[in-house]
C-alpha positions as CSV (number, residue, x, y, z in Angstrom):
1,M,0.0,0.0,0.0
2,K,1.5,3.3,-1.1
3,C,1.0,6.8,0.1
4,R,-1.2,8.8,-2.3
5,K,0.9,11.9,-1.9
6,C,4.6,10.8,-1.9
7,G,4.4,7.2,-3.1
8,G,6.2,5.9,0.0
9,T,5.0,3.1,2.3
10,A,1.6,4.0,3.7
11,V,0.7,3.4,7.4
12,L,-3.0,4.2,7.2
13,E,-5.8,3.5,4.6
14,L,-8.8,5.9,4.5
15,R,-11.4,4.0,2.5
16,R,-13.8,7.0,2.5
17,H,-11.2,9.0,0.7
18,N,-10.0,6.1,-1.4
19,A,-6.5,6.9,-0.3
20,A,-3.6,5.8,1.9
21,F,-0.9,7.9,3.6
22,C,2.5,7.6,5.1
23,A,2.8,9.1,8.6
24,P,4.1,12.6,7.7
25,D,1.5,13.0,4.9
26,F,-1.3,11.8,7.1
27,L,-0.4,14.3,9.7
28,D,-0.5,17.0,7.0
29,F,-3.8,15.7,5.8
30,F,-5.3,15.9,9.3
31,R,-4.1,19.4,9.9
32,N,-5.4,20.5,6.5
33,Q,-8.8,19.1,7.4
34,V,-8.8,21.2,10.6
35,R,-7.7,24.3,8.6
36,E,-10.5,23.8,6.1
37,A,-13.1,23.5,8.9
38,V,-11.8,26.7,10.5
39,R,-11.8,28.5,7.1
40,K,-15.2,27.3,5.9
41,Y,-17.1,28.3,9.1
42,R,-14.8,31.2,10.1
43,M,-14.4,29.5,13.4
44,L,-11.3,31.2,14.8
45,D,-9.3,34.3,14.3
46,K,-5.5,33.9,14.6
47,D,-5.2,36.6,17.3
48,E,-8.0,35.5,19.6
49,H,-7.8,33.4,22.8
50,V,-9.4,30.0,22.5
51,L,-10.7,27.9,25.4
52,V,-10.2,24.2,24.5
53,A,-12.5,21.8,26.3
54,V,-10.4,18.7,27.1
55,S,-11.6,15.4,28.5
56,G,-8.3,13.4,28.4
57,G,-9.5,11.5,25.4
58,K,-7.9,11.3,22.0
59,D,-10.2,13.8,20.2
60,S,-9.9,16.8,22.5
61,L,-6.2,16.4,23.1
62,A,-5.6,16.0,19.3
63,L,-7.5,19.2,18.7
64,W,-5.5,21.0,21.4
65,D,-2.3,19.7,19.8
66,V,-3.3,21.0,16.3
67,L,-4.4,24.4,17.5
68,L,-1.1,24.8,19.4
69,D,0.9,23.9,16.3
70,E,-1.2,26.3,14.3
71,G,-0.1,29.1,16.6
72,Y,-3.4,29.8,18.4
73,R,-3.3,31.2,21.9
74,T,-5.1,28.5,23.9
75,T,-6.1,27.6,27.4
76,G,-7.4,24.1,28.3
77,L,-10.5,23.5,30.4
78,Y,-10.9,20.2,32.1
79,L,-14.2,19.5,33.9
80,D,-13.8,17.0,36.7
81,L,-17.0,15.0,36.6
82,G,-16.2,13.0,39.7
83,I,-16.7,9.6,37.9
84,F,-14.6,7.4,40.0
85,D,-11.1,6.3,38.8
86,Y,-12.1,7.4,35.2
87,S,-12.1,11.0,36.2
88,V,-8.9,10.7,38.2
89,E,-7.1,9.2,35.2
90,S,-8.5,11.5,32.6
91,R,-7.6,14.6,34.6
92,R,-4.0,13.2,34.9
93,K,-3.8,12.9,31.1
94,C,-4.9,16.5,30.6
95,E,-2.5,17.8,33.3
96,A,0.4,15.9,31.7
97,F,-0.4,17.2,28.3
98,A,-0.6,20.8,29.5
99,A,2.6,20.5,31.4
100,G,4.4,18.9,28.5
101,R,3.4,21.7,26.1
102,G,3.8,24.5,28.7
103,V,0.2,25.7,28.3
104,P,-2.4,26.7,30.9
105,L,-5.1,24.3,32.1
106,I,-8.2,25.3,34.1
107,V,-9.8,22.6,36.2
108,A,-13.4,23.0,37.3
109,S,-15.2,20.5,39.5
110,V,-18.8,19.6,38.8
111,A,-19.2,18.4,42.4
112,E,-18.3,21.9,43.7
113,E,-20.6,23.7,41.3
114,V,-23.6,21.4,41.4
115,G,-23.3,20.0,44.9
116,G,-22.4,16.5,43.9
117,P,-20.5,14.6,41.2
118,V,-22.1,13.0,38.1
119,P,-22.8,9.6,39.9
120,V,-24.7,11.5,42.6
121,I,-26.6,13.6,40.0
122,K,-27.6,10.4,38.3
123,E,-29.1,9.0,41.6
124,V,-30.8,12.2,42.6
125,T,-32.4,12.9,39.2
126,R,-33.1,9.3,38.3
127,R,-32.3,10.2,34.7
128,P,-29.6,8.9,32.4
129,P,-26.2,10.2,33.6
130,C,-25.5,11.8,30.3
131,S,-28.4,14.2,30.9
132,G,-27.0,16.0,34.0
133,C,-23.5,15.6,32.8
134,G,-24.2,17.3,29.4
135,L,-26.1,20.1,31.0
136,S,-23.3,20.7,33.5
137,K,-20.6,20.7,30.9
138,R,-22.4,23.1,28.6
139,Y,-23.1,25.5,31.4
140,L,-19.6,25.4,32.9
141,M,-17.8,25.7,29.6
142,N,-19.7,28.9,28.8
143,R,-19.3,30.4,32.3
144,V,-15.6,29.7,32.5
145,A,-15.1,31.3,29.1
146,L,-17.1,34.4,30.2
147,D,-15.2,34.7,33.5
148,R,-11.9,34.6,31.7
149,G,-12.9,37.0,28.9
150,I,-12.6,34.2,26.2
151,G,-15.0,34.5,23.3
152,V,-14.9,31.0,21.9
153,V,-14.9,27.4,23.2
154,A,-13.5,24.7,20.9
155,T,-14.6,21.1,21.5
156,G,-13.3,17.8,20.1
157,H,-16.5,16.5,18.5
158,N,-15.5,14.5,15.4
159,L,-17.4,13.3,12.4
160,D,-18.6,10.1,14.1
161,D,-20.0,12.2,17.0
162,E,-21.7,14.7,14.8
163,A,-23.2,12.0,12.5
164,A,-24.5,10.1,15.5
165,T,-26.1,13.2,17.1
166,L,-27.7,14.0,13.8
167,F,-29.0,10.5,13.4
168,G,-30.6,10.6,16.9
169,S,-32.2,14.0,16.3
170,I,-33.7,12.9,13.0
171,A,-34.9,9.6,14.5
172,H,-37.0,11.6,17.0
173,W,-37.5,14.6,14.7
174,Q,-36.1,17.0,17.4
175,T,-36.4,20.1,15.2
176,D,-34.8,22.4,17.8
177,A,-31.7,20.2,17.9
178,L,-31.6,20.0,14.1
179,A,-31.5,23.8,14.0
180,R,-28.5,23.9,16.3
181,Q,-26.6,21.1,14.5
182,S,-23.6,23.0,13.2
183,P,-19.8,22.9,13.4
184,A,-20.0,26.5,14.6
185,L,-22.6,28.1,16.8
186,P,-22.5,31.9,16.9
187,S,-23.1,34.0,20.1
188,T,-26.7,35.0,20.3
189,H,-26.5,36.8,23.6
190,A,-23.8,38.9,25.4
191,K,-23.4,36.0,27.9
192,L,-23.2,33.2,25.4
193,V,-19.8,32.5,23.8
194,R,-19.2,31.0,20.4
195,R,-18.8,27.2,20.2
196,V,-16.8,25.5,17.4
197,K,-16.0,21.9,16.5
198,P,-12.8,22.0,14.3
199,L,-12.6,18.2,14.1
200,Y,-16.1,17.7,12.4
201,R,-14.4,16.7,9.1
202,L,-12.4,13.9,10.7
203,S,-13.5,10.5,11.8
204,E,-12.8,8.7,15.1
205,L,-10.3,6.4,13.3
206,E,-8.5,9.4,12.0
207,T,-8.2,11.2,15.3
208,S,-7.0,7.9,16.9
209,A,-4.3,7.6,14.2
210,Y,-3.3,11.2,14.7
211,A,-3.0,10.8,18.5
212,F,-1.0,7.6,18.1
213,L,1.4,9.1,15.5
214,R,1.9,12.3,17.6
215,R,2.5,10.1,20.7
216,I,-0.3,11.8,22.6
217,D,-1.0,10.0,25.9
218,Y,-4.8,9.8,26.2
219,I,-7.3,7.8,28.3
220,V,-8.3,4.8,26.3
221,E,-11.2,3.6,28.5
222,E,-14.7,4.8,27.8
223,C,-16.7,6.6,30.4
224,P,-18.2,3.9,32.6
225,F,-21.6,5.5,32.1
226,A,-21.4,5.3,28.3
227,K,-22.5,1.7,28.2
228,G,-26.1,1.5,27.0
229,A,-26.1,5.1,25.9
230,T,-28.3,5.7,22.8
231,S,-25.4,7.6,21.1
232,I,-23.4,4.4,21.2
233,A,-26.2,2.5,19.5
234,H,-26.5,5.2,16.8
235,K,-22.7,5.0,16.2
236,E,-22.9,1.2,15.8
237,I,-25.7,1.6,13.2
238,L,-23.7,4.2,11.3
239,N,-20.5,2.1,11.5
240,R,-22.3,-0.7,9.7
241,M,-23.4,1.7,7.0
242,E,-19.9,2.9,6.7
243,D,-18.5,-0.6,6.4
244,A,-20.9,-1.3,3.6
245,S,-20.5,2.1,1.9
246,P,-17.3,4.0,2.8
247,G,-18.1,7.7,3.1
248,A,-21.7,7.1,4.3
249,K,-21.2,9.1,7.5
250,H,-19.5,12.0,5.7
251,N,-22.3,12.1,3.1
252,F,-25.0,11.9,5.8
253,L,-23.6,14.8,7.9
254,F,-22.3,17.0,5.1
255,G,-25.5,16.5,3.1
256,F,-27.6,17.8,6.0
257,L,-25.3,20.7,6.7
258,E,-25.3,21.8,3.0
259,K,-28.8,21.0,1.9
260,A,-31.2,20.6,4.8
261,R,-30.1,22.5,7.9
262,A,-31.4,25.8,6.7
263,A,-34.9,24.4,6.6
264,F,-34.8,23.9,10.4
265,E,-33.5,27.3,11.4
266,R,-36.0,29.3,13.4
267,T,-37.8,32.1,11.7
268,E,-38.8,33.7,15.0
269,A,-36.3,34.7,17.6
270,V,-36.2,32.8,20.9
271,E,-36.4,35.2,23.8
272,L,-33.3,34.9,25.9
273,R,-33.0,36.3,29.4
274,E,-30.6,36.1,32.3
275,C,-31.2,33.6,35.1
276,A,-32.5,35.3,38.3
277,R,-30.1,33.2,40.3
278,C,-26.8,33.0,38.5
279,G,-27.1,35.5,35.7
280,Q,-26.4,33.0,32.9
281,V,-28.6,32.8,29.8
282,T,-31.9,30.9,29.9
283,T,-35.3,31.0,28.3
284,G,-37.1,31.0,31.7
285,T,-36.7,32.7,35.1
286,I,-34.3,30.1,36.6
287,C,-31.9,28.2,34.4
288,A,-31.8,24.5,34.2
289,F,-28.4,24.3,35.8
290,C,-29.5,26.2,38.9
291,K,-32.6,23.9,39.1
292,L,-30.3,20.9,38.9
293,A,-28.1,22.3,41.7
294,D,-31.2,22.9,43.9
295,Q,-32.4,19.4,43.3
296,V,-29.0,17.9,44.3
297,K,-28.5,20.0,47.3
298,R,-32.0,19.4,48.7
299,T,-31.4,15.6,48.5
300,L,-28.0,15.5,50.1
């Protein structure tokens, strides 16, 4: 198997691109895909400060690595979810990466902010753990960015993640979610920062290969609460489609973004207000995060 670019020995075959690459040319390919994502959606300006949400996994650390090599001024944000040994190990990976690259890392604790870690939130709410976890992460990413005067948060969502999210939203015709499905979400309120996903063009296989070739030490284990999550089932369905027809996930996601997303955009503006408790953005009087914190604290 020969590298498409240089003709040398390839180390990775990408069936959806009908191509194979040697290690240096694959790394160039990967970085070019991130550059194209940033360019197409005008995600980042070279002189702005970027808050990179990192989990200790391959995707977020690969993203941070690329942004650093591209010359962006970045600060990492690790949200300690308090999920047993998994959180201990994932935090260690983030701290080691930040120390090795000499870049700042902010650590925020969900337990301190909500009143209990994700396992406690799960027991208190009696809802799937991803529900309270996702709510907490979105809230804290935005608040930390605002507190630090950072206007954009970058997350490590890849092609597989975005295609699975889209599949789930269409399966249940969640039109509000379809309107928000985008690699770049603008700020729609003074207290909402922009959110971008520069890895949306790259598959999970490709981010794994990048992390391996760059010798990035990341946590391999999945979150213990991921087992049984509907997002995993959606990924498995899409993986079977991809095996049968390479490029299926790419065509599914990109077809939606280019041909269908505009049909779901709201014609009327949603009224946004500031939470009476914490001052963050909500559509009601008290935001969902404050309601969650109240529920946890009442139970403990």
